[in-house]
C-alpha positions in Angstrom: 248.2 -17.5 -24.1 246.2 -20.1 -25.2 242.2 -20.7 -24.4 242.6 -23.3 -21.9 245.5 -21.7 -20.0 243.2 -18.5 -19.7 240.5 -20.1 -18.7 242.7 -21.8 -16.1 243.5 -19.1 -14.6 240.5 -16.9 -14.7 237.9 -18.9 -15.3 236.5 -17.2 -18.0 236.9 -14.1 -20.5 234.9 -11.6 -18.4 237.2 -13.0 -15.3 240.8 -12.1 -17.6 238.7 -8.8 -17.2 237.6 -8.6 -14.0 241.1 -8.7 -13.4 242.8 -6.6 -15.3 240.0 -3.7 -14.0 241.0 -4.8 -10.7 244.9 -4.2 -11.6 244.0 -1.0 -13.1 242.9 0.5 -10.1 245.0 -1.1 -8.0 247.7 1.0 -10.0 245.5 4.1 -9.8 244.9 4.1 -6.3 248.5 3.6 -5.5 249.5 6.4 -8.1 247.1 9.2 -5.9 248.9 7.6 -2.3 252.0 8.7 -3.9 251.0 12.1 -5.2 251.7 15.1 -3.5 248.2 16.6 -2.0 247.8 20.9 -2.3 246.4 22.2 1.2 244.6 24.5 -1.4 241.7 23.1 -2.6 241.1 24.2 -6.3 245.2 23.3 -6.3 244.4 19.8 -5.0 241.3 19.6 -7.4 243.2 20.5 -10.8 246.4 18.4 -9.7 244.0 15.4 -8.7 242.4 16.0 -12.4 245.9 15.5 -14.3 246.9 12.6 -11.8 244.0 10.9 -14.0 244.7 12.5 -17.4 248.4 11.5 -16.6 247.3 7.7 -15.8 244.5 7.4 -18.8 247.1 9.0 -21.3 249.5 6.1 -20.3 247.2 3.3 -20.5 244.7 4.6 -23.9 243.4 0.8 -23.6 242.1 0.6 -20.8 
């Protein structure tokens, strides 16, 4: 991608970073919506943490 293309679509490097972060959070929230949830609060906390770690491990550059 050339710099003019970046500025055309995102306005600046900060705009690109902001768009990437928004997309990452959208993906993360979608993974939380589709995850099965336990009725046991302790198990739900563990599952939530495991989901977060799996998401982060799959995207180390985020």
